[in-house]
N, C-alpha and C positions, 0 to 999 in steps of 0.2 A: 814407852809402850813397845810391845813385842808383836811384830807382824810376821805371818807366814804366807808365802806365795807358793801354791802348788802348781807345778808344770808337768808336761808329759814326761820329760826326762832331763835332768840337770845337764847331762852331757850334750844334748842336742839344742840347747838354748843358743840364741844368737844375740849379739850386742844391740841390734836395732829393735828387738822385740819390746813391745809395750811393757811387759812384765819386768824386764830388766830396768827400764826407765822408772817404773814405779818403785822398785826396790831401792834404787839410788836416791830417789827423792825422799823416801822414808828415812834412809840412813843419814842423809844430809840434814834432816830435821831432828836428828838426835835419837832416832828409834833403832831398836835391834831388829834385824831382819834375817829370816831363815828361808832358804829355798828348799822345797820338798818335791821330789819326783813322785809320779803316780805309783811306783813300786816301793816307795819308802815308808808307807804307813804300816801300822800293825795294831792289833787289838790285844790289850793286856788282860790278865786274869782278874784284875781289880776293876774292870769295866772302863778303863781309860784307853784313849787312843794315843799311841806312841808313834814317833816318826824319826827316821834318820834325816837330820836336817843339816844343810850346808850354810855356812856364814863366812863373811870376810872380816878381816881384822882392822881395817882403817875406819876412821870416823867421818871421813869426807871422800867423795869421789867426784871427779869432773868428767870421767869418761866411762861409758858402759863397757868398752873394750877391756879396760884395766880391771874393772870390777868382775866381769865374767871370767876373765883369764884367771883371776885369783880363786873364784868359786870352783872352777873346773880343774884347778891344779892339785897336785899332791899336797900343797901347803894349805889347802882350804881347811877351815875348822869344821869338822864333822862330829856331830854329837847326837845322842838319842834324847829326844825331848818328850815330855808328857804334854800333849797338845792342850788338854784342859787347864793345866797349871801354867804352862810356859808361853802361851799365846793369848793375846787379846783379840786379834783378827786373823782369820784364815781366808785368804782369797783363792778361790778355785779358778785357775787360769790355764787348764789343759784343754786341748782341742780333741774331742773324741774321734773326729773323722780321720785324724792322722794315726790313730791307734787301731789299726785293722789287722786281720790275719792273726799271726802268732801273738800279737799284743792286744787282742780284743778284750782280754781280761782287764786292761788298764782303762777302758773307756768309761767305766762307771765307778772307778775306785774313789775318786774325790767325793762323789755323791754318797757312796756307802759309808766311808769313814767320816765325812763331814757331818752326816746326820747324828752320829754318836757324839762327835765333838760338841755339837750344839747343846747337848744335854748337860754338858759341864760348863756352860756359860760362855763358850767361845762364839764370837760373831762370825758366821760363815757366809761369805758372799761370792758369787750370787747364791741365793738360797738353794740348798741341795734338793729340796723337794720340788722347787720350781724347775731346776735344771733337769730333773728326772723326766719331767713332762716334755722337755725340749730335745730329747736324745735323737730325734730325726726331724725332717722337714714338715712332718704332719702338724707339728706345733704351730707352724706359720698359718695353717688353715683355721686355727682357732681365733684368729683376729678378724675384725669386721671385714665383710666383703668389699666395702667401699674403698679400702686401701690395697686390695690384693688384685693381681691379674686373674682372669678366669682360668681355672685349673681343674684337671681331673688327675686322679692317681690310680693306676691300674697296671696289670700285666697283660691285658687283653689288646692284641694288635688291632682288632677290628674297632674297638672302642676308640683307640687313639686315632686311627684313620678317619673315623666319623667326626671326631672332635676337630681334627685338622681341617676337614672340609667346611665345618661350621665356622671356623675362624678364617676362612678365605685361603687356606693352604699354608699360612705362615704360623708356625708354632715353635716352641722350644721344648726339647726333651732333656731331662736330667734325672739322675738317680735320687731316690728318696733319702738315701744316706750319702753323706759325703759333702765336700765343700771345695773351694778353691778353683772352681771351673772345670774340675775333672769329670769326664764323661758327659759333657754338655754338647748338644747338637742343636743347630738352627735348621729347621725344616722349612724350605721354601715351596711355593706352589709347584715349581718344576721338579721338586725332589720327591713328590708323593710316591712315585714308582719305587723309590729306594727306602721308603719309611720302615718297611719290615726289618731290613738289615740294621737300621739305626736302633729300632726298638729292641731287637735281639741283643745288640751290644750293651745297651743300658740295663736290660733285664738280667744280665749276668750278676749284677750287684743287688738284685731284688726288685722292688716296685719301681715303676716309672712315673715321674711327674711330667705331664703334658700341660703346657702353659701357653696362653696367648702371647704372641710376640708383640712387644711394645716398640713402636717405631722410634720413640725417644731414646731407646737403648743405643742407637747409633751415635748418640752424643755422650755415651758413658753413663756412669752413675755417681751419686753423691753419698758419701758415708757421713752420717751425723751421729755423734755420740750423745747418749742420754745418761744422766747420772741422777739417782733418786727419782727417776721417772720424768725428769725435765731435761731439755736440751742443755748440754754442758757448756757453760760460759765461764770465761776467766778473763778478767781485765777487759770486759766488754766484747770479747771475741768468742765466736762459736767454735767448738772443737769439731772441725769438719774438713773434708777435702774431697776433690773429684778424682775419679779414675776414668781415663779415656782409652777406649780400645784402639788397637793398632791395625791398620789395613782392613782385611775382610774378617779378622777374628772377632767374633761377637763377644768374647769374654773380655771384661775390663779388669779382671784380677791382675795384680801386679806381677805375680809369678807366672801368669799366663800371657804376659807381654804388654799389659796395659801401662799407661803413663799417668803420672800424678800431675794434678793441676789444682790451683786454688779454687775453693768453692764459694759460691754466693748463696747464703741461706735466705730463702724466700718465705712468704706467708704459706705457700703450699707445703714446704718442708715442715714448718712449724705446726700446720694443721694436722699433718700425718702423725707427727710426734704426739700431739694432744689426743688423737683418736686411739692410739695404741697404749697410751699412758695407763689407763685403769687396769688393764690386764697385766702389764709389766709390774705395776705396783702390787697387785694381788699375788703375783707369783714370786715376789721378792727379788726382782732383777735390779741390782744396784747399778752396774755399769754395762751398757748395751750399745751395740753399733747398728744403726739403721742404714740399709743400703736402698737408696731411693732413685727411681727412674721416672722422670716426668712427675705425674701425680700418683704414682703407685710405689708400693714397697716391693722390692725384689727379694729381700732376705732380712732377717733379724738375727744378729750374731749375739748370743747371750753367754757363750762359753769363754771365749778369749778374744774379745774385740780388740783388734790391733790397729795401729796407725796413729796413735797420739803423737808420735814423733813427727809424722808427716803433717798433721794439723799444726803442730808447733812451728814447723819449718815455714809454712805459708802465713800463719797468723801472728808469728812472733810472740807467742804466749805459751808458757810452760804449763800445759794442762795437767801434768802429773801432780803439780802442787795442789790444784783444786781437789783432785781425788784423795790425796793423802790428808788434806785438811778435813774433808768430809769423813774419812775414817777416824780421825782423831776425835771429832765431835761425837761419833757413835760410841766410842770407848768411854768418853766422859759421861755421856748419858747413862750408860750401863752402870758406871760407878756411882753416880748420883742416886740412882734408883735400885741399887743393890742387885743388878742383873735381873730386874723384874719385868723385862720385855721379851716377847717372842722374837725369834730371828727375823721373821717377815716384818714385824713392827719396826725393827731397827732399820730396815731398808728404807722406809719412807721418812725417817727423821734426819 
């Protein structure tokens, strides 16, 4: 089988990224793998999507460092492929929030070209039309209120101040666009006099999300992976890990200073996963990361959920194998039924 993994930019990939782990798992199972950057797609006159694709020459890899070094070197195999003819699976694994400013054109390139690729029978995951709905954090508000913190989205300072008082003075401010803990503020009761300055800072990037502060956030959050709408399990272990914040920094993101710990998946986590399952299935979200604090969701990562390597480290189970096996089954189903399923239908199988 032939797999394509679309990333922000081949040159900026790192060995520990989940995408690289998935690529190696596919190669080691005998599949051909291509890495495609957001700027490597094209639309041909015959209605086909083409792509400049990078591949490596070995049949087995034990190290993502070795694989990525080969992909990023001058010795990498670089060829132009016809996505509809040359790929069975195209996984869209770019993070739009990192493509801002002069690269804003790249934020939706996977969605745009993926939609056309589907017309030629390629299984595109996560579903491009579903991803288009999730281009900013407003998507999160479409899930049931029961699993979300109380939230308003506005650029009105007075509304945010009023909301803060209703929440007892403790709220979280963050931009509607973006990820990774960038531009996030914790407003405490004693900080209300400075709230205007915080709002102005976040407003520079557009709309402001004002959200109730969850005291359980002091203990960090748990990332739980879902695949095909269900908690991802392999060899009896859940694909999950905890992120614990350091000191007074409320952000538990790893590149914001958070630390990794092993997660214990509880009935509360599984209940949240079950509540969000119907919409994720409806939107064709194959591989998703849920970030859970207490009994609430903080974020749903549908673009490039990372951390399968961290989950593997703690659980001693290689979850990339489960993902590739699921993709193999989808390709087989399409062959059996002569590609007679919609892309979203393939998500649930």
